[in-house]
Each structure stands twice: as structure tokens, then as C-alpha cells.
N, C-alpha and C positions, 0 to 999 in steps of 0.2 A: 380247746377247739371243737366247734360244732359243725358236723358234716351236714347235718340236716339243712343249714342256711347257707351252704356253699352252692355256687352256680355251675351246673355240670357243663364241661367244655371250656371253661374260662382258664385261660394260662395263668400261671403264678407270676408274681412280680418279678420283672427281669428276664422272664423266659421270652423267647421269640413267638410270635403267633404261629398256629399250626399252618402246614403247608397249604391245606385245603382252603384256609381263609385267605392266603396270599395269591392264590391261584384262582380264586372265584371268578367266573366267567358269567356275564350277563346272559339270560336265557336266550334273547334273540340272536346272540353271536355264536351260541353253541353248536347248532346244527348246520353251520355253513358248510363244513367238509362233507357232512352227511348228504346235504343237498346235491353238492356236486356229484358225489358218488352216485346218487340215485339217478341224477340226469344222464350220467354217463351209462348206467345200466339200462335206463328206459328208452334211450334213444334208438337202439337197433329194433325194439317193438314197434315204434310208431314211424320208423323210417319207411316201410312199404307203403303205408297210407299216405306218408308225406310225398313220396315219389309219384303215387298214383294221382293224388290232387293237383300238384304243382306241375309234374311232367305230362300229364294227359289232358285234364280238365282245363286248367288255366291255360297251358300251351295251346289246346285246341280253341280256346275261346280267342286267344291272340291271333292265332293262324286264320281263324275264320274272319276277324276284324280286318287283317291284312288281305285277305282274299277279297273282301268285300270292295276294295279299291281297284280291282282288277277287272279286264274283260277277257275271260278265259273259258275254254270249252271244257275244262277238268282233265284233258289227257295230259300225262307228265311230259311227254316230249314235245307237246304242241306250244307255240309261243303264246306269250300273253302280253297284254298291254296295260300299263297303269293309266287309270283315267280318274283317279281321285274320288270325289264325292258324286260322280255321275250316276252311279247306281241308286244312290239315296235320292237324288233328284228325280230319277226315273219312278222310283217306288212312290214318292209323293205324289206324283202325277197319274200313277197306275190306277184306273178305276177297279181293277180286279182286287188288288191289294186292299182298298178301302171297303169293298165288298165283304172281303174275307174278314176284316176288322169288324165290320157290322155284325157279321153272322157270329163271330166270337162273342161279342157283347151280348146279343139276343140269346145265344146258346147258354152262356153262363147265368143269366137271369132267370131263364125258364127252368133249366135243369137243376139249378141249386134251389130255387123256391120250392119246386115239387118234390124233389129228393128230401129237403128238410121237413116239409110237411108230412110226407109219408113216413119217413124214418122216426120223427119225434112221436108220431101218433102210434107206429108200432111199439116203440120203446116203452111208451106209457102203458100201452095194453099188456105187454109182457111183464111189466112191474104190478099189475093188478092181480097176480095170481090166478090166471085162467089155467084151464086144464090143458094138458099137452103144450105147455109152454116150450119146453126143450125141442119138440119136433118143429114147432113154428118157427124158432130161431134158426134152425137149420135150413128150413126152406126159404127163409127171407135171405140168408147169407149165402147160399149156394151160387146164385148168379155172379156173385163177385169173383168167384175162383175160376170161373170159365174164361178161357182165353178168347179174346175178339176175333182172332183168325178162325176160331172154331164156331162162334155163335153168329158172327155178322153174315157169312153166307146162308145160314139157316133163315135169318130174317129177311135175307134178300129174296129167298125163294117164297116166303110167306107173303110178302108184299109185292111180288111180281104181278104184271097184269094178269097173267094166268096162274096165279100162285093160290095157295091155300086160303087166304083171306077172302078173295073174291069168290072163290068156289064155295065158301061157307054162306057169303052173302046171298049168292044166287040160289043155294039150296034152301034157305030160309025165307026166301021171296023178299029179300031186300036188295034186289038187283040194281035199284036205282042208286044205291050207295057205291056200286062197284066203280073202280077207276084204276088207271095206271098210276099207283101210288108213288113209285120212284121216277115217274115221267113229269110230274108236276113240281113247280118250284116251291110251293108251300107244303105240300103233302111230303116231298123227299125230305126236307128239313124236319118237318114232324116226325118222320120215321126215325131220324137220326137222333133226335132228342128222345123219343120214347126208348129206343134200344139202349142210350146211355143211362137213362134214369133206371131202367129195369137192371142194368149192369151194376151200378154204383150205389143203389139205395141200401144195399146190404151192409156196405162198410159204414155209411152214415148211420143206419140204425145200430151197428154195434158201438159205435162211439158215443152216441146219445144214451144208448143203455148203460155203458160204463159211467158216464157222467152222472146219470139219475141214481146209480148205485152209491155215489159218494155223498148224496144228500142225507143229512142226518134224519132219522125218523121222527125225532122230537119235533123238528120244525113243521113236517106235515101234520103230525097230531095236534099241534097248537092251532094249526089252520082249521082243522076239522072241528075242534072244540069251539073256536070263534064263529062257527057255522058257515064256513066257507064250503062251497060246493066243489065237485072235483074239477069241473071246468075252470073255476075261479082259482083253484089251487095251482092247476098246470099253467095258467096264464100268468098269474101274479107271483108265483113262488118258484115253481120247477123251471119254467122257461127263463127267467133272469139268472138263475144259478147255473143253468147250462150256457151262459154267454160265452165263456171261453172256448167251449167246444164248437159254438157256432162261429166264432171268429176264425178259428183254426180250420174249420171245414170250408169257409168262404175263402181263405187264403189258398187252400188246395184246389178249391174250384176255379179260382182265377187262373192259376198257374197250369191246371189241367186243361182249361178251355183254350188257353193260348197255344198249347202244344197238342191239340186234339188232332189225331191224323187216322188212326186204325178204323175206327167205326165208320166215318163218312167216307173214307176212301174204300174200304172193302164192300160197303152197300151201295153207294152211289158214284164213286170216283170222283167226287166234287161237282158232279153235275146234278141236274141237267142245267147247262148254261150258266155254270159257276153258282147254282143255287145252294149247293151244300160245300162250298169253297171255303176252307180255313187256312190259316197261315201255315200249318203243318202240310196240308195238301198242295197248296201252292208252292211251297219250298220244294217238294218233291217233284212236281211238275216242271219247275224251272230248272232244276238241277239234272234230272234223270231224263226227262222227255225232251226238253228243249236245249239241253247242254249249256246253260247259262249259269255256270258256277259263282260267278262274281254277283250276279244279281240274286241268286239264291242266298249267298253269304249274306248280302246286305239285309235281306228279309229276316235272316236268322239273327243278326245283330238287332234289329228292330224288335223281334219276339223276345230276346234276352232282356233288352231294356224295359219292355213292358212288363215282363215278369216280375223283374227286380222291384219296378215301381209299385206293382200291384201287392206284392208281398210286404213292401215297406209301409204303403199306406194301410194295409190291414194290421199290421203290427203296431203302427201308431194309434190305430182305432182301439185296438184292444188295450194298450196302455192308458189311454185316455178314459176308456171304461173302467179300468181298475182305479184310476185316480178319483173318478166320481163315486 
């Protein structure tokens, strides 16, 4: 009998197969009990977040949608009247609502375009190995960490009719440019845009700087070997490779523009003559000042729908770009 030619683990003739062979389980069926056990153990960890999302966010959304069908002054003990879709009909015929929508669109286009240009330029400069780059990064990002409640009153003082800006213009002999900046329709909106750009360009810069850091140096070296200039490299290579960051920033910009409230309200309170009115400020005025909770809820529902549509469109745009 030759042992060298025998098969290890093969049972002798007439012997039953090993127990392991008879109880062999398919790998996909083996972890079923383990999965159930893990689900049971992990449920308490996600339960607080589940309660927060379902119990507060989605419940609040549903309650707001229900409140939009009422005529109510907001006081708990006061009676309310079910009016169906009348608040939405009123909203569709409200010129202030459409003015706020127009302001939101213009605000997004201007702030997103200027922020993108400034942040992309600064990010490219920071990658060019200039001196004191860490200090410049801090200076660019510092405005982003300031609270709007702190910085907005300062800008209101600067752009006041008797504020610092007009004082400087008068001191240098440019008194012809002096004007009540927050009292004009165009200038008040320009001030709101300027403050927003100053506030959020740091975050945009940080995201573009991180995106540029992910670009392989070999790609840029190959472009230089082929004779591409710095501007051509930025426009033809770096900018397309940062497309995902641009789409993400555009999505955040759309949603942020729709719910803008703090800067226009703290600087101009939606005025003058609704010149800086946004959906957020109009909701606040309707709910707090005019005590029309049902109408404010209807505008809030419209804001939510617009934000979801904007996010969805930008997401589809990003997927289409990846497919190309």
C-alpha cells in the first residue's frame, strides 16, 4: 500500500462521509444568524438619529405642509380655518413673492460666479509655491468662521449714509461717489452680495484647494512638456478635473441662496421697498410680523420644493458629466 498516492481526507470504502462534509453550508447562507445578531446590536446606536430624522425633521415637514392649508395667526389657543390651497393661490399672485424669487436667482448667479472665480484663482496661486502661503490661507478662510450676527452690523455701519465708506470717500476727494448705500434698491442688493461673497469665498477656496491637491503631478508635468502655458493648463486640465467640486458648490449655492436670511435681514431688513427681499426674509415677515402662519408655511413648502428640485437637477447634471 502506497501512502504517497492516497488522497488526504478521503474516507475509506464503506465508511460514512465526515460530519463536516454532510453539514457543509453555502457561504451565502452562513452569516444569516450573524447578520440578525448585528442588526439587533446596531439598532440602539442608530435609533437616536432615526428618531431625530423621522420624529423631528419629517414630522416638521408634514406639519408645515398641513399648516399651509390653514388661515391661522400662530397662537395655540386661537381658532384656525381650513382654506385648502388658497395660500398657494395667493402666493402665485403675490408680486413680493416673485420679487423674492427673482432676487434669489440673481443673487445665486452673481455670488456663485464671483466666489468661484476668486476661490479658484486663490487656490491655483496657493499651489504655485508662493512665500507665506500658510498665512494667506488663514487670511482667506478667516471670514468664513465669523458669525453673520457679528459681521453684518459692522458692514451696516460701514455702508451707512454717514458710515465709514462715505467718510473715506469724502476724505480722499471722491465725494461725488458718496451715496446712501443701503437706501438704494441696486446698491443695497450689491452690498448684500458683497458681504456674502466676502463671507463664503474662504470655504469655496478650501474645497478647490483640496480638489487641486488630488490632481496627479504627472498630468501637469505632461502638459508643461507639451508646451502648455499656465493659463492653458488651468483652463484645459485643472478646471475640468475640478468639475465635481464645482457641481457640489453649485448645489450648495442654490440651496443656500433659497434659504438666505441672516445677511440681508441684518443689513437691510429686506428693504428698501423689498429690494433685498428673499424667501427667508419674506417667511419671517409673514410669520413673525404679520402673524400669517399659514401663508408663511406655504412659502416654506415652496422653498423646500425648489431646494429639492435644484439639488436634483445639479445631481443629474453631475451624473451626466461623469457619463461624458
